[in-house]
C-alpha positions in Angstrom: -0.1 -0.4 -21.0 2.1 2.8 -20.9 4.8 3.7 -23.4 8.1 2.1 -23.1 10.1 4.5 -21.0 13.1 4.2 -18.7 13.1 6.2 -15.7 15.3 5.4 -12.6 13.3 3.9 -9.9 14.8 6.2 -7.3 13.1 9.1 -9.3 9.8 7.3 -9.9 9.3 6.5 -6.2 9.5 10.4 -5.5 6.6 11.0 -7.8 2.9 10.2 -6.9 0.2 10.3 -9.6 -3.1 11.7 -8.3 -6.0 10.0 -9.8 -8.8 12.6 -9.5 -11.7 10.8 -11.0 -14.8 8.8 -10.0 -14.3 6.4 -12.6 -12.0 3.4 -11.8 -11.7 2.3 -15.2 -10.4 5.7 -16.4 -8.2 5.9 -13.3 -6.8 2.4 -14.2 -6.2 3.5 -17.9 -4.3 6.7 -16.8 -2.2 4.9 -14.1 -1.2 2.2 -16.7 -0.1 4.8 -19.3 1.9 6.6 -16.6 3.5 3.8 -14.8 6.9 4.3 -16.6 7.1 7.8 -14.8 5.3 7.3 -11.4 5.9 4.8 -8.5 3.1 5.9 -6.3 -0.6 6.1 -7.2 -2.8 8.5 -5.0 -6.3 7.6 -4.4 -8.4 10.4 -3.0 -12.0 10.8 -1.8 -13.6 11.0 -5.0 -12.1 7.7 -6.4 -12.4 6.0 -3.0 -15.9 7.0 -2.7 -16.8 5.6 -6.1 -14.7 2.4 -6.1 -13.7 1.7 -2.5 -11.3 -1.0 -1.8 -11.2 -2.0 -5.4 -9.3 1.1 -6.2 -6.6 0.1 -3.9 -6.3 -3.5 -5.6 -6.3 -2.0 -9.0 -3.2 0.3 -8.2 -1.4 -2.5 -6.4 -2.1 -4.8 -9.5 -0.2 -2.4 -11.7 2.7 -2.4 -9.3 2.2 1.0 -7.8 2.6 1.9 -4.0 -0.7 3.2 -3.0 -1.2 6.5 -1.3 -4.6 6.8 0.0 -5.6 10.4 0.9 -8.7 10.5 3.0 -7.5 13.1 5.6 -9.1 11.1 8.5 -10.4 13.2 11.2 -12.7 11.7 13.8 -12.6 10.6 17.4 -9.6 8.5 18.1 -11.4 5.3 18.4 -13.2 5.7 15.2 -10.0 6.6 13.3 -8.2 3.6 15.0 -10.7 1.1 13.7 -10.9 2.6 10.3 -7.0 2.7 9.9 -6.7 -0.9 11.0 -9.0 -1.9 7.9 -7.0 0.3 5.6 -3.7 -1.0 6.7 -4.9 -4.5 5.9 -5.9 -3.5 2.5 -2.4 -2.7 1.6 -2.1 1.0 1.5 1.5 2.3 1.6 0.8 5.8 2.7 -2.4 7.1 4.6 -3.2 10.6 5.3 -4.6 11.9 8.8 -5.5 15.5 9.6 -3.1 16.7 12.2 -5.9 19.2 13.4 -7.4 16.1 15.0 -4.6 16.3 17.6 -2.1 14.0 19.1 -4.4 11.3 20.5 -6.3 11.0 17.3 -3.0 10.8 15.3 -1.6 8.3 17.5 -4.7 6.0 17.3 -4.5 6.3 13.6 -0.8 5.4 13.6 -1.3 2.4 15.8 -4.3 1.2 13.8 -2.6 1.4 10.5 0.5 -0.4 11.6 -1.6 -3.2 13.3 -3.7 -3.8 10.2 -0.8 -4.1 8.0 1.1 -6.3 10.5 -1.9 -8.7 10.9 -2.2 -9.0 7.1 1.5 -9.7 6.8 2.2 -6.6 4.7 5.0 -4.1 4.7 5.0 -1.2 7.3 2.9 1.8 5.8 3.5 5.3 6.4 1.0 7.5 8.2 1.1 11.1 6.8 -0.1 14.0 8.8 -1.8 16.7 6.9 -0.6 20.1 8.2 -2.5 22.8 6.1 -4.1 22.4 2.9 -2.4 23.9 -0.1 -5.7 25.7 -1.0 -5.6 27.5 2.3 -3.4 30.6 2.3 -4.9 32.2 5.3 -3.5 29.9 8.2 -1.7 31.7 11.0 2.1 31.2 11.0 2.2 29.1 14.0 -0.2 26.4 12.8 2.4 24.4 10.6 5.1 24.3 13.3 2.5 23.1 15.9 1.0 20.5 13.8 4.5 19.4 12.8 5.3 18.9 16.3 2.1 16.8 17.0 2.9 14.8 14.2 6.3 14.0 15.6 4.9 13.3 19.1 2.3 11.0 17.6 4.5 8.7 15.9 3.6 9.8 12.2 6.1 8.7 9.5 5.6 11.8 7.3 3.9 15.2 6.7 1.9 16.6 3.9 2.8 20.3 3.4 3.4 23.1 1.0 6.8 23.6 -0.5 6.9 26.9 1.3 6.8 24.9 4.7 9.6 22.4 3.9 12.2 24.4 5.8 10.2 24.2 8.9 9.8 20.5 8.5 13.5 19.9 8.0 14.2 21.9 11.2 11.4 20.4 13.4 11.1 16.9 12.0 14.3 15.8 10.0 13.4 12.2 10.0 9.9 12.5 8.8 9.1 12.0 5.1 8.0 15.3 3.4 5.2 15.1 0.9 4.2 18.0 -1.2 1.1 18.3 -3.3 0.0 21.2 -5.5 2.9 20.5 -7.9 2.6 22.6 -11.1 4.9 23.0 -14.2 6.2 26.7 -14.7 3.5 28.7 -16.4 0.8 26.1 -15.9 -2.6 26.9 -14.2 -2.7 27.0 -10.5 -6.4 25.7 -10.3 -7.5 25.8 -6.7 -3.9 25.6 -5.2 -3.3 28.7 -3.5 0.3 27.5 -2.4 1.7 25.5 -5.4 5.2 24.8 -6.5 7.3 23.8 -9.5 8.8 20.4 -9.4 12.3 22.1 -9.3 11.2 24.1 -6.3 9.9 21.3 -4.3 12.7 18.9 -5.0 15.4 21.6 -4.4 13.9 22.4 -1.0 13.8 18.8 0.3 10.6 17.3 -0.8 10.7 13.3 -0.5 7.5 12.9 -2.4 5.8 15.1 -5.0 2.1 14.8 -5.7 1.1 15.5 -9.4 -2.4 15.4 -10.8 -3.8 18.0 -13.2 -0.4 19.1 -14.4 -0.2 15.7 -16.1 -3.5 14.2 -16.5 -5.1 17.4 -18.0 -2.0 18.3 -20.0 -2.3 18.3 -23.9 0.4 15.8 -23.9 0.6 14.0 -20.6 3.7 12.0 -21.4 5.7 15.2 -22.2 4.5 16.8 -19.1 5.5 13.7 -17.0 8.9 13.6 -18.8 9.4 17.5 -17.8 8.6 16.6 -14.2 11.0 13.5 -14.2 13.6 15.6 -15.6 13.1 18.4 -13.0 13.5 16.0 -10.2 16.2 14.0 -11.6 18.3 17.0 -12.4 
């Protein structure tokens, strides 16, 4: 298991560990080591494609909230049926791409809530993806439009870059704000065109910060995690 660390739960629940691997054993090992710093485990397309529902169960067994990042985008009926299944599996957060429009988002929210309710689980949060943090070419009107669609569709939160947090606060103050692409000062940006430091994201109102390679590929992952915790807690 992870080293014996004491981090306030209110801080841990604001930090999501992104498990970007196709190896469930390796993901479980990393998640166990980082459990003292992170309260949420993010499972993306790579890990879910490799391990499927077992990845969700593995992270739940470690005590994590599960953030399933599939960015669902299809016709409303298909999305509704898929989200019913995923809600019943016990995800706490699920991403839907806002480009799919209001009807699709609404179908996804309804399916997710229904699936969780039928399984007797806590109410999950549907997160609308606005613009990928790797995309620095979207016209200025795209994020506000997609935030409005997310609100109208009953989503509980938004995925957006730190630079768009003010827009989200103004247009959707009640929605949870989730920011990926978090990098420590001076760290490599990789493919994140619109990254932010933990301090920037937290100061601008992010509710949940998604951290992957800044920790998992660090020379000293525990030290990197401590630096992020300090930035958020401060």
